[in-house]
C-alpha positions as CSV (number, residue, x, y, z in Angstrom):
1,M,-102.7,-59.9,86.5
2,S,-105.9,-59.0,87.6
3,A,-107.9,-61.2,89.7
4,L,-111.7,-59.5,88.1
5,P,-112.8,-61.5,85.5
6,V,-112.1,-60.3,81.8
7,S,-112.6,-60.7,78.6
8,D,-110.6,-63.2,77.1
9,E,-109.1,-60.4,74.5
10,A,-108.7,-58.9,77.9
11,Y,-106.8,-61.4,78.8
12,Q,-104.6,-61.8,76.1
13,D,-103.3,-57.9,76.2
14,E,-103.0,-58.7,80.3
15,I,-100.6,-61.8,79.8
16,L,-98.7,-60.4,76.7
17,P,-96.2,-58.1,78.8
18,H,-95.6,-61.1,81.4
19,V,-94.3,-63.3,78.2
20,S,-92.5,-60.7,75.9
21,R,-91.4,-57.3,76.7
22,T,-90.4,-57.2,72.9
23,F,-93.9,-58.0,71.6
24,A,-95.6,-55.7,74.2
25,L,-94.0,-52.7,73.0
26,T,-94.4,-53.6,69.1
27,I,-97.9,-55.3,68.9
28,P,-99.9,-52.3,70.5
29,Q,-98.5,-50.5,67.2
30,L,-100.7,-52.2,65.2
31,P,-104.0,-51.1,64.0
32,P,-107.0,-52.9,65.7
33,A,-108.0,-55.1,63.6
34,L,-104.5,-56.4,63.2
35,R,-103.7,-56.5,66.9
36,T,-105.6,-59.2,68.3
37,A,-104.5,-61.6,65.7
38,V,-101.0,-60.6,65.8
39,T,-101.5,-61.3,69.8
40,S,-103.4,-64.6,69.7
41,A,-101.0,-66.0,67.2
42,Y,-97.8,-64.7,69.0
43,L,-99.3,-66.4,72.3
44,L,-99.7,-69.6,70.8
45,C,-96.1,-69.5,69.8
46,R,-95.3,-69.2,73.0
47,I,-97.4,-72.0,74.5
48,A,-95.7,-74.3,71.8
49,D,-92.1,-72.8,73.0
50,T,-93.1,-73.2,76.9
51,I,-93.6,-77.1,76.3
52,E,-90.3,-77.5,74.3
53,D,-88.2,-75.4,76.5
54,E,-89.6,-77.8,80.0
55,P,-86.9,-79.8,80.8
56,A,-88.5,-82.1,82.7
57,L,-90.3,-83.7,80.0
58,E,-88.8,-86.7,78.0
59,A,-88.3,-86.3,74.3
60,E,-91.1,-88.6,73.6
61,D,-93.6,-86.4,76.0
62,T,-92.5,-83.4,74.4
63,Y,-93.3,-84.4,70.8
64,R,-96.6,-85.9,71.8
65,F,-97.6,-82.6,73.7
66,L,-96.9,-80.5,70.6
67,R,-98.6,-83.1,68.3
68,R,-101.5,-82.4,70.4
69,F,-101.2,-78.6,70.7
70,T,-101.4,-78.7,67.1
71,R,-104.8,-80.9,67.0
72,V,-105.7,-77.8,69.3
73,A,-104.5,-75.4,67.1
74,Q,-106.5,-76.9,64.2
75,G,-109.7,-77.1,66.3
76,R,-109.4,-80.6,66.7
77,E,-108.4,-81.3,70.0
78,D,-110.4,-79.6,73.3
79,A,-108.0,-76.8,74.5
80,E,-109.2,-77.5,78.4
81,R,-108.3,-80.4,78.8
82,F,-104.9,-80.4,76.5
83,A,-104.1,-77.4,79.4
84,R,-105.6,-79.7,82.5
85,E,-102.9,-82.3,81.6
86,V,-100.1,-80.0,80.7
87,V,-99.7,-77.7,83.3
88,P,-99.2,-80.2,86.0
89,R,-95.7,-81.7,84.3
90,L,-94.4,-77.7,83.9
91,T,-91.7,-77.2,86.9
92,E,-90.1,-74.5,88.4
93,H,-88.2,-73.6,85.2
94,T,-91.3,-72.7,83.3
95,L,-92.2,-69.1,84.6
96,P,-95.4,-68.5,86.3
97,A,-96.5,-66.1,83.6
98,E,-95.8,-69.1,81.0
99,R,-97.8,-71.3,83.1
100,D,-100.9,-69.1,83.4
101,L,-100.7,-68.8,79.4
102,V,-100.6,-72.8,78.9
103,A,-102.9,-73.3,81.7
104,N,-105.3,-70.5,79.6
105,T,-104.9,-72.2,75.9
106,A,-108.6,-72.4,75.7
107,R,-109.0,-68.6,76.2
108,V,-106.6,-67.8,73.3
109,M,-107.9,-70.4,71.3
110,R,-111.7,-69.1,71.5
111,V,-110.2,-65.6,70.0
112,V,-109.1,-67.1,67.5
113,E,-112.0,-69.4,66.5
114,R,-113.9,-65.9,65.7
115,F,-111.3,-65.0,63.6
116,E,-112.0,-65.2,59.7
117,A,-110.7,-68.1,57.6
118,R,-107.4,-66.7,56.5
119,Q,-106.4,-65.8,59.7
120,R,-107.2,-69.2,61.6
121,A,-105.4,-71.1,58.6
122,A,-101.9,-69.1,58.6
123,I,-102.0,-69.0,62.6
124,R,-102.7,-73.0,62.2
125,R,-99.9,-73.5,59.7
126,C,-97.7,-71.5,61.5
127,I,-98.3,-73.7,64.8
128,E,-98.4,-76.4,62.8
129,V,-94.9,-75.8,61.1
130,M,-93.2,-74.4,63.8
131,S,-94.1,-77.0,66.4
132,H,-93.0,-80.1,63.8
133,G,-89.6,-78.3,62.8
134,M,-88.5,-77.0,66.3
135,H,-89.0,-80.3,68.3
136,Q,-86.9,-82.0,65.2
137,F,-83.9,-79.7,65.8
138,Q,-84.6,-79.5,70.2
139,R,-84.3,-83.0,70.4
140,T,-80.4,-83.4,69.1
141,A,-79.4,-80.2,70.4
142,S,-75.9,-80.2,71.7
143,L,-72.8,-78.1,72.3
144,R,-71.8,-79.5,69.1
145,G,-73.7,-76.8,67.0
146,L,-75.3,-77.6,64.1
147,A,-73.6,-79.4,61.5
148,R,-74.3,-77.4,58.4
149,T,-74.9,-73.4,57.8
150,T,-77.6,-74.9,55.8
151,D,-79.1,-76.4,58.9
152,L,-79.2,-73.0,60.8
153,D,-81.3,-71.5,57.7
154,T,-83.6,-74.0,58.2
155,Y,-84.0,-73.9,62.1
156,C,-84.3,-70.0,61.5
157,Y,-87.1,-71.1,59.3
158,Y,-89.3,-72.8,61.5
159,V,-89.0,-70.8,64.9
160,A,-89.0,-67.7,62.7
161,G,-89.2,-67.6,58.7
162,I,-92.4,-69.2,59.5
163,V,-93.6,-66.6,61.8
164,G,-92.8,-63.8,58.8
165,E,-95.1,-65.8,56.6
166,T,-97.9,-65.6,59.1
167,L,-97.7,-62.1,59.6
168,T,-97.8,-61.5,55.8
169,E,-100.7,-63.5,55.7
170,L,-102.4,-61.3,58.4
171,F,-101.1,-58.4,56.8
172,C,-102.6,-59.4,53.3
173,G,-105.9,-60.1,54.9
174,Y,-106.2,-56.5,56.3
175,S,-105.4,-54.6,53.4
176,R,-106.2,-55.0,49.5
177,Q,-103.5,-52.4,49.0
178,I,-100.8,-54.7,50.6
179,E,-102.2,-57.6,49.1
180,R,-101.4,-56.1,45.6
181,H,-97.4,-56.8,46.9
182,Y,-98.1,-60.3,48.0
183,A,-96.0,-62.3,46.1
184,E,-93.1,-59.8,47.2
185,L,-93.6,-59.6,50.7
186,Y,-94.4,-63.6,51.3
187,A,-90.9,-64.1,49.0
188,L,-88.9,-61.8,51.8
189,A,-90.9,-63.0,54.9
190,P,-88.9,-65.7,55.8
191,S,-85.6,-63.3,55.6
192,F,-87.7,-61.0,57.8
193,G,-87.6,-63.4,60.6
194,Q,-84.1,-64.9,60.1
195,G,-82.5,-62.0,60.5
196,L,-84.4,-61.3,63.5
197,Q,-83.6,-65.1,64.9
198,M,-80.1,-64.9,63.9
199,T,-79.5,-61.6,66.0
200,N,-80.9,-63.4,68.8
201,I,-79.1,-66.2,68.5
202,L,-75.5,-64.5,68.2
203,K,-76.8,-62.3,71.4
204,D,-77.4,-65.4,73.9
205,V,-74.7,-67.8,72.3
206,W,-73.5,-67.9,76.1
207,E,-77.0,-68.3,77.5
208,D,-77.9,-71.2,75.1
209,R,-74.4,-73.3,75.7
210,A,-75.4,-73.1,79.7
211,R,-78.5,-74.9,78.6
212,G,-76.6,-77.8,76.8
213,A,-77.5,-76.3,73.2
214,C,-75.4,-74.8,70.2
215,W,-77.2,-73.2,67.6
216,L,-74.0,-72.0,65.3
217,P,-73.1,-74.0,62.5
218,Q,-70.1,-76.0,62.7
219,E,-69.1,-75.9,59.0
220,L,-68.3,-72.6,59.0
221,F,-67.0,-72.3,62.1
222,S,-64.6,-75.0,61.3
223,R,-62.8,-72.9,58.7
224,H,-61.8,-70.5,61.4
225,G,-60.3,-73.6,63.3
226,V,-62.5,-73.5,65.6
227,D,-64.9,-76.7,67.2
228,L,-67.7,-75.7,68.8
229,A,-67.7,-79.0,70.5
230,T,-65.0,-77.6,73.2
231,L,-66.1,-73.5,73.1
232,A,-66.2,-71.8,76.4
233,P,-66.8,-67.9,77.1
234,E,-63.1,-67.5,78.7
235,R,-61.6,-69.4,75.9
236,S,-62.9,-67.3,73.1
237,D,-60.5,-66.2,71.1
238,A,-59.9,-64.4,67.3
239,R,-60.9,-67.2,65.5
240,F,-64.3,-68.0,67.1
241,Q,-64.8,-64.0,66.7
242,A,-64.2,-64.0,63.1
243,G,-66.9,-66.9,62.6
244,M,-69.4,-64.2,64.8
245,I,-68.6,-61.8,62.6
246,E,-69.1,-63.9,59.1
247,L,-72.8,-64.8,60.7
248,I,-73.4,-61.0,61.8
249,G,-72.9,-60.5,58.1
250,I,-75.2,-63.1,57.2
251,A,-77.5,-61.6,59.7
252,H,-77.3,-58.3,58.4
253,R,-78.0,-59.1,54.6
254,H,-81.0,-60.5,56.0
255,L,-82.3,-57.5,57.9
256,R,-81.9,-55.7,54.5
257,N,-84.2,-58.0,52.8
258,A,-86.6,-57.3,55.9
259,L,-86.4,-53.5,55.5
260,T,-87.6,-54.2,51.7
261,F,-89.8,-56.0,53.1
262,T,-91.3,-53.4,55.6
263,L,-91.2,-51.0,53.1
264,L,-93.8,-52.8,50.6
265,I,-96.1,-52.0,53.3
266,P,-97.9,-48.5,52.3
267,G,-96.7,-45.6,54.4
268,E,-100.0,-45.1,55.0
269,E,-100.0,-48.1,57.5
270,A,-97.8,-46.4,60.1
271,G,-98.5,-48.7,62.2
272,I,-97.4,-52.0,60.9
273,R,-94.7,-50.2,59.4
274,R,-93.5,-48.9,63.3
275,F,-94.1,-53.2,64.3
276,C,-91.8,-54.3,61.5
277,L,-89.4,-51.5,61.8
278,W,-88.6,-51.1,65.7
279,A,-87.6,-54.9,65.5
280,I,-85.3,-54.1,62.5
281,G,-83.7,-51.4,64.0
282,L,-82.8,-52.7,67.4
283,A,-81.7,-55.6,65.2
284,A,-79.2,-53.9,63.9
285,L,-78.1,-52.0,66.7
286,T,-77.6,-55.0,68.8
287,L,-75.5,-56.7,65.7
288,R,-73.3,-53.6,66.3
289,K,-72.7,-53.8,70.0
290,I,-71.9,-57.8,69.3
291,Q,-69.3,-56.6,66.8
292,D,-67.9,-54.1,69.1
293,N,-67.5,-56.1,71.7
294,P,-66.3,-59.8,70.0
295,A,-65.2,-60.8,73.2
296,F,-68.4,-60.3,75.8
297,T,-69.6,-63.3,77.7
298,E,-73.3,-62.5,78.9
299,G,-75.9,-61.5,76.3
300,R,-76.7,-58.4,78.8
301,Q,-73.3,-56.9,77.8
302,V,-74.6,-56.9,74.1
303,K,-77.9,-55.5,75.1
304,V,-79.3,-52.4,73.4
305,S,-79.7,-49.4,75.9
306,R,-83.1,-48.3,76.9
307,S,-82.2,-44.7,75.3
308,A,-81.0,-46.6,72.4
309,V,-84.4,-48.0,72.6
310,A,-86.2,-44.9,72.8
311,M,-84.1,-42.9,70.3
312,T,-84.9,-45.8,67.7
313,Q,-88.6,-45.4,68.7
314,T,-88.4,-41.5,68.3
315,L,-86.8,-41.4,65.0
316,T,-88.8,-44.6,63.4
317,N,-92.1,-42.4,64.1
318,L,-91.0,-39.0,63.0
319,S,-89.6,-40.7,59.4
320,V,-92.3,-43.8,58.9
321,R,-93.7,-42.5,55.8
322,N,-90.7,-41.6,53.8
323,D,-88.8,-44.9,52.3
324,A,-85.7,-42.5,52.0
325,M,-85.3,-41.1,55.2
326,L,-86.1,-44.9,56.7
327,R,-83.2,-46.1,54.6
328,R,-81.1,-43.6,55.7
329,L,-82.0,-44.7,59.4
330,F,-81.0,-47.9,58.9
331,E,-77.4,-47.1,57.1
332,R,-77.0,-45.3,60.2
333,A,-78.0,-48.1,62.4
334,A,-75.9,-50.7,60.2
335,R,-72.5,-48.5,60.1
336,G,-69.5,-50.6,59.8
337,L,-71.2,-54.4,60.0
338,P,-70.2,-56.8,57.5
339,L,-72.3,-57.8,54.9
340,A,-72.3,-61.4,53.0
341,A,-72.2,-60.9,49.6
342,G,-74.8,-62.7,47.1
343,E,-78.0,-63.2,48.2
344,V,-78.8,-65.8,51.2
345,P,-81.7,-68.7,51.3
346,L,-84.8,-67.6,52.2
347,R,-86.7,-71.1,52.7
348,P,-86.2,-74.6,53.1
349,A,-87.0,-76.7,50.1
350,G,-89.9,-78.7,50.5
351,V,-92.3,-76.4,52.4
352,P,-95.7,-75.9,51.4
353,S,-96.6,-72.6,50.2
354,G,-99.0,-69.9,52.1
355,A,-102.3,-70.1,53.6
356,S,-104.7,-68.4,51.8
357,A,-107.5,-70.1,52.4
358,E,-108.6,-72.4,55.6
359,A,-108.9,-76.1,54.6
360,D,-111.1,-78.8,56.2
361,E,-108.5,-80.3,58.0
362,E,-105.5,-79.8,58.4
363,P,-102.3,-82.6,57.8
364,S,-100.5,-83.5,60.4
365,A,-97.2,-82.4,61.3
366,A,-95.6,-86.1,60.2
367,E,-97.9,-85.7,57.0
368,L,-96.4,-82.0,56.2
369,Q,-92.7,-82.9,55.5
370,C,-91.6,-79.8,56.3
371,G,-88.8,-80.6,54.1
372,G,-85.6,-79.3,56.5
373,T,-82.5,-81.2,57.3
374,S,-81.7,-82.4,61.2
375,P,-78.9,-81.2,62.4
């Protein structure tokens, strides 16, 4: 990162590739009017995630900092004071770029404060819901996994489905033509996030277990005779792999919803479509890698190759305005994947509706009562 003074927007662009290779690839595809807002939203989510992931923080401290960060995002607490208190509590487990981002929380917030009301409201709601829900699950994370499949749905909503809803608000605020499809987009938005999140959960299952967490649902694996508490890479067998295949089918169904979501974006908005399609295509290819190598013991063993990434980008770019061709490309990427029967749940009960206008004062996390179940 440059030692020379840069604008707050330039800082965002500079730090992004240091904290996310994926979003550093996809966000630049967005039109300039959206690019800055989506970057800010992602960086704020990353700050929340960094606080949650710091192992040196006790659960009460993590909750307190996340509550304070929610107030920062709402403009109700000073961002610089917040950062000064959090940064010294971060250990070597936090990457230097993540530490730098937390230290510069105020720079991101200054960018957000210049957004229009609808953008601010969407981003603030995202941080509120994510911080509250994420911590509810993280504080009880264990190798026993989640109790029920519905808990997995709720967890995915809090960490990714809410991002899909936030993107919907930002996309619709950007374009009246996109706004015409608001109801359909908003209904599918959590599925867009869950398909991508479930793919990451399946790919990173062993890395998560090494950190003491498991996001797989015991309810589903019990049907296959698997006790997640005793699971280990070297003891993975056909029963565990059958459970993984069932989850691949659910993730595949969500990715199909994500494609429907994307095709509701007018073809003229090629940048927004690329932003969505690249992520969907790579997720489908990752699911195929997991299916083809069910005995994998590390996420890197099922990582999509650079050549496959490049091919996905090229084919998508050539077909970005052609819905029929994009559907064929998806079928090719998802070829052979199992598919869950029927519809998949999109949103936990009790979650408030979208933020189309900014409230005078946002509710606290405790007041929000997001309605998800804890594991």
